[in-house]
C-alpha positions as CSV (number, residue, x, y, z in Angstrom):
1,M,98.7,79.1,96.4
2,E,101.9,80.6,95.9
3,P,101.6,84.8,94.4
4,K,103.1,85.5,91.3
5,W,105.5,88.1,92.2
6,Q,105.7,90.8,89.4
7,K,108.3,93.6,89.6
8,S,108.7,96.9,87.6
9,S,110.1,97.3,84.9
10,F,111.9,100.1,86.1
11,S,113.6,97.5,88.3
12,G,117.4,97.3,86.2
13,A,118.0,94.4,84.8
14,G,119.8,93.1,87.7
15,G,116.9,93.5,89.9
16,E,117.9,94.2,92.8
17,E,116.2,96.6,94.6
18,C,112.8,97.0,94.5
19,V,109.4,96.4,95.0
20,E,107.5,93.3,93.6
21,I,103.8,93.3,93.9
22,A,101.3,90.2,93.9
23,E,97.5,89.3,93.5
24,F,96.7,88.0,97.3
25,G,93.1,86.7,97.6
26,D,91.2,90.1,97.9
27,F,94.7,91.8,98.3
28,I,97.4,93.3,97.2
29,A,100.9,92.8,98.7
30,L,104.3,93.8,97.8
31,R,107.8,93.5,99.7
32,E,111.0,94.3,98.5
33,S,113.1,92.1,96.7
34,D,116.3,91.6,99.1
35,A,113.9,90.8,102.1
36,P,111.3,88.5,100.5
37,D,110.1,87.4,103.7
38,R,108.9,90.7,104.5
39,V,105.4,91.3,103.1
40,M,102.9,94.5,103.0
41,L,99.1,93.2,102.4
42,T,97.0,96.3,101.1
43,S,93.4,96.9,99.9
44,R,93.1,96.7,96.1
45,S,91.7,100.7,96.8
46,R,94.2,101.7,98.7
47,F,96.9,100.2,96.2
48,G,95.0,102.0,93.8
49,A,95.5,105.3,95.2
50,F,99.1,104.8,95.9
51,T,99.9,104.0,92.1
52,R,97.8,107.3,91.4
53,H,99.7,109.2,93.1
54,I,102.6,107.9,92.6
55,Q,101.6,108.6,88.6
56,T,101.2,112.0,88.9
57,G,103.8,112.7,90.9
58,A,102.3,114.1,93.8
59,W,105.4,112.4,96.1
60,D,107.9,113.2,93.9
61,H,109.5,116.0,96.6
62,L,110.0,113.0,99.0
63,A,112.4,112.1,96.4
64,R,114.7,114.8,96.2
65,R,117.5,115.7,98.8
């Protein structure tokens, strides 16, 4: 079964250069929209931890230059 990819609502109108996610069996699949043939799989619990860190701002310092 082909995964149903979802883009973030923050991707903008064009949808280029964004991360897409999809359910893939027991895993969460992630890919970059401009390289759809490269897919990374992670567990649901690790993806949940990742999104919680983003929501709390734990990694905001990585985005600053």
